[in-house]
C-alpha positions in Angstrom: -2.6 14.6 -23.7 -1.8 11.7 -26.0 -4.0 8.8 -26.4 -1.7 6.4 -24.5 -1.5 9.0 -21.6 -5.3 9.3 -21.6 -5.7 5.7 -21.7 -3.4 5.3 -18.6 -5.1 7.9 -16.9 -8.5 6.6 -17.2 -7.2 3.3 -16.2 -5.8 4.8 -13.0 -8.9 6.7 -12.2 -11.6 4.2 -12.9 -10.2 0.5 -13.3 -7.0 0.1 -11.2 -6.7 -2.4 -8.4 -6.9 -2.1 -5.4 -10.2 0.0 -5.7 -9.3 2.2 -2.9 -6.3 3.5 -5.0 -9.0 5.0 -7.5 -10.1 7.4 -4.6 -6.6 8.5 -4.1 -5.8 9.0 -7.7 -9.2 10.8 -8.3 -8.1 13.2 -5.3 -4.8 13.7 -6.9 -6.5 14.7 -10.1 -8.6 17.3 -8.3 -5.8 18.7 -6.1 -2.9 18.5 -8.3 -0.2 18.3 -5.5 3.3 19.3 -5.9 4.8 17.8 -2.8 3.8 14.3 -1.9 5.0 12.4 1.2 4.2 8.7 1.6 4.5 6.8 5.0 5.0 3.2 3.8 6.3 2.7 0.3 5.7 -1.0 0.1 6.7 -2.4 -3.3 6.8 1.1 -4.9 3.8 0.6 -7.4 1.5 3.1 -5.7 4.3 5.7 -5.6 5.1 5.3 -9.1 1.3 5.5 -10.2 0.9 8.7 -7.9 3.7 10.5 -9.4 2.7 9.5 -13.1 -0.8 11.0 -12.5 0.5 13.9 -10.6 2.8 14.9 -13.4 -0.1 14.9 -15.8 -2.2 17.4 -14.1 0.7 19.5 -12.6 3.1 21.6 -14.6 5.5 22.2 -11.8 8.1 19.6 -10.9 6.7 17.0 -8.4 8.7 16.4 -5.2 8.4 13.1 -3.5 9.5 11.8 -0.2 8.9 8.3 0.9 9.5 6.8 4.5 9.8 3.0 4.8 12.0 0.3 6.1 12.7 -0.8 2.5 14.8 -4.0 2.4 15.0 -4.1 6.3 11.2 -5.0 6.5 11.4 -8.7 7.3 7.6 -8.7 8.1 6.4 -8.4 4.4 9.1 -9.8 2.2 6.7 -9.9 -0.8 5.8 -6.2 -0.4 9.0 -4.6 -0.2 11.6 -2.9 -2.6 15.2 -2.0 -1.8 16.0 1.8 -1.3 18.4 1.8 -4.2 15.7 0.2 -6.7 12.9 2.6 -5.3 15.3 5.5 -6.0 16.0 4.2 -9.7 12.3 3.6 -10.4 11.3 7.1 -9.2 14.3 8.7 -10.9 13.1 7.2 -14.1 9.9 9.1 -13.9 11.8 12.5 -13.8 11.4 13.0 -10.0 14.3 13.1 -7.6 12.9 11.4 -4.7 13.9 11.9 -1.2 13.7 8.4 0.3 14.2 8.2 4.2 14.9 4.8 5.4 14.1 3.8 9.1 11.1 2.9 11.1 8.2 5.5 11.0 8.4 7.1 14.3 12.1 7.9 14.2 12.2 8.8 10.4 9.2 11.2 11.0 10.6 12.6 14.1 13.9 13.5 12.6 12.6 14.7 9.1 9.3 16.4 9.9 10.7 20.0 9.5 12.3 19.2 6.4 9.1 17.9 4.7 7.1 21.2 5.2 4.5 22.4 2.8 3.4 18.8 2.0 0.2 19.0 -0.3 -0.6 15.2 0.0 0.3 12.9 2.8 -0.4 9.2 2.3 -0.3 6.6 5.2 0.0 3.2 4.3 -2.4 0.6 6.0 0.4 -1.6 7.3 1.2 0.7 10.2 -0.5 0.0 13.5 -2.3 2.6 15.3 0.3 2.3 18.1 3.1 3.3 15.5 0.9 6.1 14.2 0.3 7.5 17.6 3.9 8.5 17.9 3.8 10.5 14.7 0.7 12.7 14.7 2.3 15.3 16.8 4.7 16.1 14.0 2.2 15.8 11.1 0.6 19.3 11.3 3.9 21.2 11.0 4.4 19.2 7.6 1.3 20.1 5.9 0.3 23.1 3.6 -2.8 24.9 4.3 -4.6 23.1 1.5 -3.0 19.6 2.4 -4.9 16.4 1.9 -4.1 13.4 4.4 -5.1 10.0 3.1 -4.9 7.1 5.4 -5.4 3.3 4.4 -6.8 1.2 6.9 -5.8 -2.3 7.9 -8.5 -3.5 5.5 -7.2 -1.6 2.6 -9.9 1.1 2.5 -9.2 4.6 2.3 -10.0 7.6 4.5 -9.2 11.2 4.1 -8.6 13.1 7.3 -9.7 16.8 7.5 -7.2 19.3 9.2 -9.4 19.1 12.3 -8.9 15.4 12.5 -5.2 15.6 12.2 -5.1 18.4 14.8 -7.2 16.1 17.2 -4.8 13.2 16.6 -1.8 15.5 17.2 -3.3 16.7 20.3 -4.0 13.3 21.8 -0.7 11.8 20.6 2.0 11.2 23.4 4.9 13.7 23.2 8.5 12.7 22.9 11.4 14.7 23.8 13.7 15.5 21.0 
């Protein structure tokens, strides 16, 4: 690892803001995921940082999928990126992203089977619990056996969910007809 790469990795692992991202980046260093899915891309900063760090600790090509409203999100104009710009930014990192526009429930419902074997699932804190209730049923089929689920809370703290937590949330989720 070159000095510049080492410096950036140290920054991401120990000094970056918000501090909750540091926990996520340390988990990426430990687990070295190949398939990353993010519910809520926001302005794309976290996605770029996750991918840069994952590429440092994984020799296999990283696969990334992001689900967001992108420019259609009128509730957070300061925290959004256009679909086209997000694709360009992530493509520059050497990753061919799979970006899925739409509200969380409909996007997860139509793409859950295609997002199988996910090693790391990141759920943004901007999603209300009511929105998340509609997707937990689909999440277990997306996860690989060693998957890690990281969920940001509304206060921007990070919590890691175990397989048992995800199964419990999936069992209590209201079921939708396809």
